N, C-alpha and C positions, 0 to 999 in steps of 0.2 A: 487824184483829189480834184473835185469840182471846186472852182474858185468862188462861184456865186451860189450860195445855198441860203435858205430862208432864216434859219436860227443862228448859225455860226458859219461865216464864210471860210473858204479854204485857206486863206492867209492866216486867220486866227487859229484855226484847227492845226495847221502846220506848225505855227509858233509854239502852241501848247505842247505838241508832240516833241518838238526839239527841246523845250524847257524841261520835259520829263526824262530826257536822255534817250529818247527813241531816235535811232540813227538810220532806220531803213530809208531807202531812196523814196522820194515823193515826186511823182510826175503829175503836174497840174493839167487840168482840162479846162480850156477857156475858148470863148469866141473872140477875145481880144488878140491883137498882134503881140508877139513876145516883146518887141521893143517898147510898147506902150506900158507894159507892166514889169519891166526888167528890174527896177529898184525894189518894188514890193515883193517880187519873187525871192530876191536875194535876202531881204530882211526877214522873210518868213522861213528861210531854210529849205526852200523848194529846189529840187535838183534839176528838173527839166520841165518842158511844156509841150503839150500837144494842142494844136488849134483845131476847133470845130469848124466845119465837119472834117472828120479825120478818117483815114483808112485803117482798118484793123491791123494791117501789116506795119503801118507806121508806129502805132502804139506798141505792138509786139517788139519791134526793133529798139524802141526807146527803153522799154522795160528790160529787155535782154542786155542792153548796153550797161545798165546800172546794176544788174544782179550778177553779171558775169562778163567782164570785158573780153576775155578770151573767146567765149562763145559768140559774142557779137561780131568779133573780127571774122570768125569762121563763117557766120551767116552772111556777111558782106561779100565773101568770096564766091558765094553761089550765084 
């Protein structure tokens, strides 16, 4: 989820998803440092953050961690 979008930002979109009962993991994409936006992320129900610029492997590992913790542990062993 991009946090800064023109019509509806990622915080608002994430909050709306959570209010509708959507529980899939949300990984935010931002240029901000995670500490700077920590409170807003929690309030919006966002599960994790990837900071731009990012490596595709980093995003892959974060997504894998949230969709399958057991698979993520195996990936870390490689």
